[in-house]
N, CA, C and O atoms as a Maestro MAE file, in Angstrom:
{
 s_m_m2io_version
 :::
 2.0.0
}

f_m_ct {
 s_m_title
 :::
 protein
 m_atom[256] {
  # First column is atom index #
  i_m_mmod_type
  r_m_x_coord
  r_m_y_coord
  r_m_z_coord
  i_m_residue_number
  s_m_chain_name
  s_m_pdb_residue_name
  s_m_pdb_atom_name
  i_m_atomic_number
  :::
  1 25 35.882 -14.477 -14.711 1 A "UNK " " N  " 7
  2 3 36.327 -13.153 -14.295 1 A "UNK " " CA " 6
  3 2 35.302 -12.102 -14.676 1 A "UNK " " C  " 6
  4 15 35.066 -11.169 -13.908 1 A "UNK " " O  " 8
  5 25 34.690 -12.230 -15.840 2 A "UNK " " N  " 7
  6 3 33.707 -11.241 -16.288 2 A "UNK " " CA " 6
  7 2 32.489 -11.256 -15.378 2 A "UNK " " C  " 6
  8 15 31.869 -10.217 -15.150 2 A "UNK " " O  " 8
  9 25 32.142 -12.427 -14.859 3 A "UNK " " N  " 7
  10 3 30.988 -12.519 -13.970 3 A "UNK " " CA " 6
  11 2 31.236 -11.733 -12.688 3 A "UNK " " C  " 6
  12 15 30.328 -11.076 -12.178 3 A "UNK " " O  " 8
  13 25 32.440 -11.795 -12.173 4 A "UNK " " N  " 7
  14 3 32.797 -11.068 -10.963 4 A "UNK " " CA " 6
  15 2 32.732 -9.563 -11.199 4 A "UNK " " C  " 6
  16 15 32.275 -8.813 -10.336 4 A "UNK " " O  " 8
  17 25 33.189 -9.127 -12.364 5 A "UNK " " N  " 7
  18 3 33.140 -7.699 -12.704 5 A "UNK " " CA " 6
  19 2 31.694 -7.221 -12.824 5 A "UNK " " C  " 6
  20 15 31.374 -6.095 -12.444 5 A "UNK " " O  " 8
  21 25 30.823 -8.083 -13.352 6 A "UNK " " N  " 7
  22 3 29.414 -7.715 -13.454 6 A "UNK " " CA " 6
  23 2 28.800 -7.540 -12.076 6 A "UNK " " C  " 6
  24 15 28.008 -6.623 -11.859 6 A "UNK " " O  " 8
  25 25 29.159 -8.409 -11.148 7 A "UNK " " N  " 7
  26 3 28.640 -8.308 -9.778 7 A "UNK " " CA " 6
  27 2 29.125 -7.029 -9.110 7 A "UNK " " C  " 6
  28 15 28.360 -6.365 -8.412 7 A "UNK " " O  " 8
  29 25 30.378 -6.685 -9.319 8 A "UNK " " N  " 7
  30 3 30.931 -5.463 -8.731 8 A "UNK " " CA " 6
  31 2 30.237 -4.245 -9.331 8 A "UNK " " C  " 6
  32 15 29.888 -3.313 -8.607 8 A "UNK " " O  " 8
  33 25 30.036 -4.242 -10.643 9 A "UNK " " N  " 7
  34 3 29.352 -3.138 -11.308 9 A "UNK " " CA " 6
  35 2 27.917 -3.007 -10.821 9 A "UNK " " C  " 6
  36 15 27.420 -1.899 -10.621 9 A "UNK " " O  " 8
  37 25 27.251 -4.146 -10.632 10 A "UNK " " N  " 7
  38 3 25.882 -4.132 -10.132 10 A "UNK " " CA " 6
  39 2 25.832 -3.554 -8.723 10 A "UNK " " C  " 6
  40 15 24.958 -2.744 -8.414 10 A "UNK " " O  " 8
  41 25 26.759 -3.962 -7.876 11 A "UNK " " N  " 7
  42 3 26.798 -3.487 -6.496 11 A "UNK " " CA " 6
  43 2 27.044 -1.976 -6.451 11 A "UNK " " C  " 6
  44 15 26.421 -1.268 -5.660 11 A "UNK " " O  " 8
  45 25 27.942 -1.491 -7.288 12 A "UNK " " N  " 7
  46 3 28.205 -0.049 -7.328 12 A "UNK " " CA " 6
  47 2 26.987 0.722 -7.803 12 A "UNK " " C  " 6
  48 15 26.658 1.775 -7.257 12 A "UNK " " O  " 8
  49 25 26.315 0.197 -8.823 13 A "UNK " " N  " 7
  50 3 25.110 0.841 -9.322 13 A "UNK " " CA " 6
  51 2 24.005 0.853 -8.281 13 A "UNK " " C  " 6
  52 15 23.290 1.843 -8.126 13 A "UNK " " O  " 8
  53 25 23.876 -0.250 -7.574 14 A "UNK " " N  " 7
  54 3 22.867 -0.351 -6.519 14 A "UNK " " CA " 6
  55 2 23.139 0.654 -5.407 14 A "UNK " " C  " 6
  56 15 22.219 1.316 -4.927 14 A "UNK " " O  " 8
  57 25 24.394 0.770 -4.999 15 A "UNK " " N  " 7
  58 3 24.774 1.730 -3.962 15 A "UNK " " CA " 6
  59 2 24.498 3.157 -4.431 15 A "UNK " " C  " 6
  60 15 24.044 3.993 -3.650 15 A "UNK " " O  " 8
  61 25 24.769 3.432 -5.696 16 A "UNK " " N  " 7
  62 3 24.520 4.753 -6.263 16 A "UNK " " CA " 6
  63 2 23.026 5.077 -6.244 16 A "UNK " " C  " 6
  64 15 22.638 6.194 -5.900 16 A "UNK " " O  " 8
  65 25 22.190 4.108 -6.611 17 A "UNK " " N  " 7
  66 3 20.741 4.322 -6.626 17 A "UNK " " CA " 6
  67 2 20.197 4.520 -5.224 17 A "UNK " " C  " 6
  68 15 19.323 5.361 -5.015 17 A "UNK " " O  " 8
  69 25 20.697 3.761 -4.262 18 A "UNK " " N  " 7
  70 3 20.252 3.937 -2.882 18 A "UNK " " CA " 6
  71 2 20.610 5.318 -2.355 18 A "UNK " " C  " 6
  72 15 19.903 5.856 -1.503 18 A "UNK " " O  " 8
  73 25 21.689 5.892 -2.845 19 A "UNK " " N  " 7
  74 3 22.082 7.235 -2.434 19 A "UNK " " CA " 6
  75 2 21.125 8.307 -2.945 19 A "UNK " " C  " 6
  76 15 21.086 9.410 -2.400 19 A "UNK " " O  " 8
  77 25 20.361 7.996 -3.974 20 A "UNK " " N  " 7
  78 3 19.429 8.962 -4.560 20 A "UNK " " CA " 6
  79 2 18.066 8.962 -3.851 20 A "UNK " " C  " 6
  80 15 17.240 9.841 -4.098 20 A "UNK " " O  " 8
  81 25 17.834 7.988 -2.979 21 A "UNK " " N  " 7
  82 3 16.550 7.888 -2.293 21 A "UNK " " CA " 6
  83 2 16.401 9.016 -1.286 21 A "UNK " " C  " 6
  84 15 17.316 9.303 -0.513 21 A "UNK " " O  " 8
  85 25 15.239 9.650 -1.306 22 A "UNK " " N  " 7
  86 3 14.926 10.683 -0.322 22 A "UNK " " CA " 6
  87 2 13.996 10.049 0.709 22 A "UNK " " C  " 6
  88 15 12.825 9.799 0.427 22 A "UNK " " O  " 8
  89 25 14.523 9.793 1.899 23 A "UNK " " N  " 7
  90 3 13.751 9.136 2.943 23 A "UNK " " CA " 6
  91 2 12.881 10.175 3.654 23 A "UNK " " C  " 6
  92 15 13.351 11.276 3.938 23 A "UNK " " O  " 8
  93 25 11.621 9.842 3.945 24 A "UNK " " N  " 7
  94 3 10.742 10.791 4.632 24 A "UNK " " CA " 6
  95 2 11.158 10.965 6.091 24 A "UNK " " C  " 6
  96 15 11.706 10.058 6.716 24 A "UNK " " O  " 8
  97 25 10.881 12.151 6.608 25 A "UNK " " N  " 7
  98 3 11.166 12.418 8.013 25 A "UNK " " CA " 6
  99 2 10.086 11.808 8.893 25 A "UNK " " C  " 6
  100 15 9.101 11.261 8.397 25 A "UNK " " O  " 8
  101 25 10.278 11.907 10.202 26 A "UNK " " N  " 7
  102 3 9.323 11.322 11.140 26 A "UNK " " CA " 6
  103 2 7.949 11.976 11.017 26 A "UNK " " C  " 6
  104 15 6.929 11.291 11.087 26 A "UNK " " O  " 8
  105 25 7.917 13.291 10.835 27 A "UNK " " N  " 7
  106 3 6.634 13.994 10.735 27 A "UNK " " CA " 6
  107 2 5.870 13.568 9.485 27 A "UNK " " C  " 6
  108 15 4.676 13.277 9.551 27 A "UNK " " O  " 8
  109 25 6.550 13.533 8.364 28 A "UNK " " N  " 7
  110 3 5.900 13.115 7.118 28 A "UNK " " CA " 6
  111 2 5.405 11.674 7.220 28 A "UNK " " C  " 6
  112 15 4.299 11.355 6.784 28 A "UNK " " O  " 8
  113 25 6.220 10.828 7.787 29 A "UNK " " N  " 7
  114 3 5.857 9.425 7.931 29 A "UNK " " CA " 6
  115 2 4.636 9.272 8.829 29 A "UNK " " C  " 6
  116 15 3.752 8.467 8.537 29 A "UNK " " O  " 8
  117 25 4.577 10.030 9.912 30 A "UNK " " N  " 7
  118 3 3.433 9.970 10.827 30 A "UNK " " CA " 6
  119 2 2.164 10.457 10.132 30 A "UNK " " C  " 6
  120 15 1.106 9.846 10.278 30 A "UNK " " O  " 8
  121 25 2.262 11.554 9.376 31 A "UNK " " N  " 7
  122 3 1.093 12.079 8.659 31 A "UNK " " CA " 6
  123 2 0.591 11.072 7.637 31 A "UNK " " C  " 6
  124 15 -0.614 10.847 7.526 31 A "UNK " " O  " 8
  125 25 1.495 10.475 6.903 32 A "UNK " " N  " 7
  126 3 1.108 9.498 5.887 32 A "UNK " " CA " 6
  127 2 0.486 8.257 6.521 32 A "UNK " " C  " 6
  128 15 -0.456 7.685 5.973 32 A "UNK " " O  " 8
  129 25 1.004 7.843 7.663 33 A "UNK " " N  " 7
  130 3 0.445 6.678 8.359 33 A "UNK " " CA " 6
  131 2 -0.980 6.962 8.823 33 A "UNK " " C  " 6
  132 15 -1.849 6.096 8.729 33 A "UNK " " O  " 8
  133 25 -1.223 8.177 9.324 34 A "UNK " " N  " 7
  134 3 -2.568 8.553 9.761 34 A "UNK " " CA " 6
  135 2 -3.529 8.566 8.576 34 A "UNK " " C  " 6
  136 15 -4.646 8.058 8.676 34 A "UNK " " O  " 8
  137 25 -3.102 9.139 7.465 35 A "UNK " " N  " 7
  138 3 -3.954 9.213 6.278 35 A "UNK " " CA " 6
  139 2 -4.278 7.815 5.759 35 A "UNK " " C  " 6
  140 15 -5.431 7.535 5.431 35 A "UNK " " O  " 8
  141 25 -3.296 6.947 5.682 36 A "UNK " " N  " 7
  142 3 -3.521 5.579 5.203 36 A "UNK " " CA " 6
  143 2 -4.482 4.845 6.132 36 A "UNK " " C  " 6
  144 15 -5.365 4.125 5.666 36 A "UNK " " O  " 8
  145 25 -4.318 5.020 7.440 37 A "UNK " " N  " 7
  146 3 -5.203 4.371 8.402 37 A "UNK " " CA " 6
  147 2 -6.632 4.868 8.263 37 A "UNK " " C  " 6
  148 15 -7.570 4.071 8.248 37 A "UNK " " O  " 8
  149 25 -6.803 6.190 8.161 38 A "UNK " " N  " 7
  150 3 -8.145 6.754 8.027 38 A "UNK " " CA " 6
  151 2 -8.826 6.298 6.739 38 A "UNK " " C  " 6
  152 15 -10.002 5.934 6.752 38 A "UNK " " O  " 8
  153 25 -8.098 6.316 5.643 39 A "UNK " " N  " 7
  154 3 -8.673 5.871 4.370 39 A "UNK " " CA " 6
  155 2 -9.060 4.397 4.457 39 A "UNK " " C  " 6
  156 15 -10.107 4.005 3.943 39 A "UNK " " O  " 8
  157 25 -8.242 3.589 5.091 40 A "UNK " " N  " 7
  158 3 -8.551 2.164 5.226 40 A "UNK " " CA " 6
  159 2 -9.811 1.946 6.056 40 A "UNK " " C  " 6
  160 15 -10.645 1.110 5.709 40 A "UNK " " O  " 8
  161 25 -9.952 2.687 7.142 41 A "UNK " " N  " 7
  162 3 -11.134 2.553 7.995 41 A "UNK " " CA " 6
  163 2 -12.386 3.007 7.244 41 A "UNK " " C  " 6
  164 15 -13.411 2.327 7.284 41 A "UNK " " O  " 8
  165 25 -12.309 4.149 6.562 42 A "UNK " " N  " 7
  166 3 -13.461 4.655 5.808 42 A "UNK " " CA " 6
  167 2 -13.845 3.684 4.695 42 A "UNK " " C  " 6
  168 15 -15.025 3.388 4.510 42 A "UNK " " O  " 8
  169 25 -12.871 3.197 3.968 43 A "UNK " " N  " 7
  170 3 -13.147 2.254 2.885 43 A "UNK " " CA " 6
  171 2 -13.748 0.964 3.441 43 A "UNK " " C  " 6
  172 15 -14.671 0.408 2.845 43 A "UNK " " O  " 8
  173 25 -13.246 0.493 4.553 44 A "UNK " " N  " 7
  174 3 -13.811 -0.693 5.193 44 A "UNK " " CA " 6
  175 2 -15.261 -0.477 5.598 44 A "UNK " " C  " 6
  176 15 -16.089 -1.373 5.433 44 A "UNK " " O  " 8
  177 25 -15.578 0.703 6.127 45 A "UNK " " N  " 7
  178 3 -16.947 1.016 6.516 45 A "UNK " " CA " 6
  179 2 -17.858 1.068 5.295 45 A "UNK " " C  " 6
  180 15 -18.979 0.561 5.339 45 A "UNK " " O  " 8
  181 25 -17.394 1.670 4.215 46 A "UNK " " N  " 7
  182 3 -18.191 1.747 2.984 46 A "UNK " " CA " 6
  183 2 -18.470 0.349 2.454 46 A "UNK " " C  " 6
  184 15 -19.598 0.053 2.060 46 A "UNK " " O  " 8
  185 25 -17.474 -0.503 2.439 47 A "UNK " " N  " 7
  186 3 -17.660 -1.876 1.958 47 A "UNK " " CA " 6
  187 2 -18.642 -2.623 2.862 47 A "UNK " " C  " 6
  188 15 -19.484 -3.369 2.365 47 A "UNK " " O  " 8
  189 25 -18.548 -2.434 4.183 48 A "UNK " " N  " 7
  190 3 -19.456 -3.098 5.111 48 A "UNK " " CA " 6
  191 2 -20.894 -2.649 4.875 48 A "UNK " " C  " 6
  192 15 -21.804 -3.478 4.868 48 A "UNK " " O  " 8
  193 25 -21.113 -1.347 4.681 49 A "UNK " " N  " 7
  194 3 -22.456 -0.829 4.424 49 A "UNK " " CA " 6
  195 2 -22.996 -1.390 3.103 49 A "UNK " " C  " 6
  196 15 -24.148 -1.818 3.037 49 A "UNK " " O  " 8
  197 25 -22.179 -1.389 2.068 50 A "UNK " " N  " 7
  198 3 -22.612 -1.952 0.789 50 A "UNK " " CA " 6
  199 2 -22.956 -3.432 0.925 50 A "UNK " " C  " 6
  200 15 -23.918 -3.900 0.316 50 A "UNK " " O  " 8
  201 25 -22.198 -4.158 1.700 51 A "UNK " " N  " 7
  202 3 -22.448 -5.575 1.906 51 A "UNK " " CA " 6
  203 2 -23.806 -5.789 2.583 51 A "UNK " " C  " 6
  204 15 -24.579 -6.653 2.169 51 A "UNK " " O  " 8
  205 25 -24.090 -5.006 3.617 52 A "UNK " " N  " 7
  206 3 -25.371 -5.132 4.321 52 A "UNK " " CA " 6
  207 2 -26.529 -4.776 3.391 52 A "UNK " " C  " 6
  208 15 -27.535 -5.486 3.364 52 A "UNK " " O  " 8
  209 25 -26.407 -3.704 2.642 53 A "UNK " " N  " 7
  210 3 -27.467 -3.285 1.721 53 A "UNK " " CA " 6
  211 2 -27.699 -4.343 0.644 53 A "UNK " " C  " 6
  212 15 -28.844 -4.680 0.342 53 A "UNK " " O  " 8
  213 25 -26.630 -4.862 0.069 54 A "UNK " " N  " 7
  214 3 -26.780 -5.870 -0.980 54 A "UNK " " CA " 6
  215 2 -27.381 -7.161 -0.420 54 A "UNK " " C  " 6
  216 15 -28.204 -7.796 -1.079 54 A "UNK " " O  " 8
  217 25 -26.980 -7.548 0.775 55 A "UNK " " N  " 7
  218 3 -27.547 -8.758 1.392 55 A "UNK " " CA " 6
  219 2 -29.035 -8.561 1.660 55 A "UNK " " C  " 6
  220 15 -29.832 -9.471 1.435 55 A "UNK " " O  " 8
  221 25 -29.411 -7.382 2.139 56 A "UNK " " N  " 7
  222 3 -30.826 -7.086 2.376 56 A "UNK " " CA " 6
  223 2 -31.612 -7.144 1.062 56 A "UNK " " C  " 6
  224 15 -32.706 -7.706 1.016 56 A "UNK " " O  " 8
  225 25 -31.052 -6.562 -0.006 57 A "UNK " " N  " 7
  226 3 -31.730 -6.564 -1.289 57 A "UNK " " CA " 6
  227 2 -31.867 -7.981 -1.841 57 A "UNK " " C  " 6
  228 15 -32.913 -8.325 -2.391 57 A "UNK " " O  " 8
  229 25 -30.848 -8.795 -1.706 58 A "UNK " " N  " 7
  230 3 -30.908 -10.170 -2.187 58 A "UNK " " CA " 6
  231 2 -31.949 -10.965 -1.394 58 A "UNK " " C  " 6
  232 15 -32.725 -11.728 -1.970 58 A "UNK " " O  " 8
  233 25 -31.962 -10.787 -0.088 59 A "UNK " " N  " 7
  234 3 -32.960 -11.477 0.742 59 A "UNK " " CA " 6
  235 2 -34.372 -11.025 0.383 59 A "UNK " " C  " 6
  236 15 -35.301 -11.832 0.403 59 A "UNK " " O  " 8
  237 25 -34.543 -9.767 0.062 60 A "UNK " " N  " 7
  238 3 -35.850 -9.231 -0.324 60 A "UNK " " CA " 6
  239 2 -36.301 -9.846 -1.648 60 A "UNK " " C  " 6
  240 15 -37.470 -10.202 -1.800 60 A "UNK " " O  " 8
  241 25 -35.390 -9.972 -2.596 61 A "UNK " " N  " 7
  242 3 -35.717 -10.545 -3.901 61 A "UNK " " CA " 6
  243 2 -36.032 -12.030 -3.785 61 A "UNK " " C  " 6
  244 15 -37.000 -12.511 -4.372 61 A "UNK " " O  " 8
  245 25 -35.212 -12.757 -3.024 62 A "UNK " " N  " 7
  246 3 -35.401 -14.192 -2.882 62 A "UNK " " CA " 6
  247 2 -36.640 -14.493 -2.033 62 A "UNK " " C  " 6
  248 15 -37.305 -15.507 -2.248 62 A "UNK " " O  " 8
  249 25 -36.942 -13.641 -1.097 63 A "UNK " " N  " 7
  250 3 -38.124 -13.833 -0.264 63 A "UNK " " CA " 6
  251 2 -37.840 -14.537 1.042 63 A "UNK " " C  " 6
  252 15 -38.715 -15.207 1.591 63 A "UNK " " O  " 8
  253 25 -36.608 -14.393 1.555 64 A "UNK " " N  " 7
  254 3 -36.265 -15.017 2.831 64 A "UNK " " CA " 6
  255 2 -36.749 -14.153 3.972 64 A "UNK " " C  " 6
  256 15 -36.558 -14.504 5.136 64 A "UNK " " O  " 8
  :::
 }
 m_bond[255] {
  # First column is bond index #
  i_m_from
  i_m_to
  i_m_order
  :::
  1 1 2 1
  2 2 3 1
  3 3 4 2
  4 3 5 1
  5 5 6 1
  6 6 7 1
  7 7 8 2
  8 7 9 1
  9 9 10 1
  10 10 11 1
  11 11 12 2
  12 11 13 1
  13 13 14 1
  14 14 15 1
  15 15 16 2
  16 15 17 1
  17 17 18 1
  18 18 19 1
  19 19 20 2
  20 19 21 1
  21 21 22 1
  22 22 23 1
  23 23 24 2
  24 23 25 1
  25 25 26 1
  26 26 27 1
  27 27 28 2
  28 27 29 1
  29 29 30 1
  30 30 31 1
  31 31 32 2
  32 31 33 1
  33 33 34 1
  34 34 35 1
  35 35 36 2
  36 35 37 1
  37 37 38 1
  38 38 39 1
  39 39 40 2
  40 39 41 1
  41 41 42 1
  42 42 43 1
  43 43 44 2
  44 43 45 1
  45 45 46 1
  46 46 47 1
  47 47 48 2
  48 47 49 1
  49 49 50 1
  50 50 51 1
  51 51 52 2
  52 51 53 1
  53 53 54 1
  54 54 55 1
  55 55 56 2
  56 55 57 1
  57 57 58 1
  58 58 59 1
  59 59 60 2
  60 59 61 1
  61 61 62 1
  62 62 63 1
  63 63 64 2
  64 63 65 1
  65 65 66 1
  66 66 67 1
  67 67 68 2
  68 67 69 1
  69 69 70 1
  70 70 71 1
  71 71 72 2
  72 71 73 1
  73 73 74 1
  74 74 75 1
  75 75 76 2
  76 75 77 1
  77 77 78 1
  78 78 79 1
  79 79 80 2
  80 79 81 1
  81 81 82 1
  82 82 83 1
  83 83 84 2
  84 83 85 1
  85 85 86 1
  86 86 87 1
  87 87 88 2
  88 87 89 1
  89 89 90 1
  90 90 91 1
  91 91 92 2
  92 91 93 1
  93 93 94 1
  94 94 95 1
  95 95 96 2
  96 95 97 1
  97 97 98 1
  98 98 99 1
  99 99 100 2
  100 99 101 1
  101 101 102 1
  102 102 103 1
  103 103 104 2
  104 103 105 1
  105 105 106 1
  106 106 107 1
  107 107 108 2
  108 107 109 1
  109 109 110 1
  110 110 111 1
  111 111 112 2
  112 111 113 1
  113 113 114 1
  114 114 115 1
  115 115 116 2
  116 115 117 1
  117 117 118 1
  118 118 119 1
  119 119 120 2
  120 119 121 1
  121 121 122 1
  122 122 123 1
  123 123 124 2
  124 123 125 1
  125 125 126 1
  126 126 127 1
  127 127 128 2
  128 127 129 1
  129 129 130 1
  130 130 131 1
  131 131 132 2
  132 131 133 1
  133 133 134 1
  134 134 135 1
  135 135 136 2
  136 135 137 1
  137 137 138 1
  138 138 139 1
  139 139 140 2
  140 139 141 1
  141 141 142 1
  142 142 143 1
  143 143 144 2
  144 143 145 1
  145 145 146 1
  146 146 147 1
  147 147 148 2
  148 147 149 1
  149 149 150 1
  150 150 151 1
  151 151 152 2
  152 151 153 1
  153 153 154 1
  154 154 155 1
  155 155 156 2
  156 155 157 1
  157 157 158 1
  158 158 159 1
  159 159 160 2
  160 159 161 1
  161 161 162 1
  162 162 163 1
  163 163 164 2
  164 163 165 1
  165 165 166 1
  166 166 167 1
  167 167 168 2
  168 167 169 1
  169 169 170 1
  170 170 171 1
  171 171 172 2
  172 171 173 1
  173 173 174 1
  174 174 175 1
  175 175 176 2
  176 175 177 1
  177 177 178 1
  178 178 179 1
  179 179 180 2
  180 179 181 1
  181 181 182 1
  182 182 183 1
  183 183 184 2
  184 183 185 1
  185 185 186 1
  186 186 187 1
  187 187 188 2
  188 187 189 1
  189 189 190 1
  190 190 191 1
  191 191 192 2
  192 191 193 1
  193 193 194 1
  194 194 195 1
  195 195 196 2
  196 195 197 1
  197 197 198 1
  198 198 199 1
  199 199 200 2
  200 199 201 1
  201 201 202 1
  202 202 203 1
  203 203 204 2
  204 203 205 1
  205 205 206 1
  206 206 207 1
  207 207 208 2
  208 207 209 1
  209 209 210 1
  210 210 211 1
  211 211 212 2
  212 211 213 1
  213 213 214 1
  214 214 215 1
  215 215 216 2
  216 215 217 1
  217 217 218 1
  218 218 219 1
  219 219 220 2
  220 219 221 1
  221 221 222 1
  222 222 223 1
  223 223 224 2
  224 223 225 1
  225 225 226 1
  226 226 227 1
  227 227 228 2
  228 227 229 1
  229 229 230 1
  230 230 231 1
  231 231 232 2
  232 231 233 1
  233 233 234 1
  234 234 235 1
  235 235 236 2
  236 235 237 1
  237 237 238 1
  238 238 239 1
  239 239 240 2
  240 239 241 1
  241 241 242 1
  242 242 243 1
  243 243 244 2
  244 243 245 1
  245 245 246 1
  246 246 247 1
  247 247 248 2
  248 247 249 1
  249 249 250 1
  250 250 251 1
  251 251 252 2
  252 251 253 1
  253 253 254 1
  254 254 255 1
  255 255 256 2
  :::
 }
}
């Protein structure tokens, strides 16, 4: 019986916590999606450039 009461208490607490969540609106969500996409593209480009530079430097050192 105590196990059932714990489950009920957990469910009530979970429902209470979900009620406290502030969900973003469509505009905020769209802005955040654009920012995340742009940062990902820029970071990917930076990593690609670093990769090319490091590969060139390694080839120069090795003498290929």
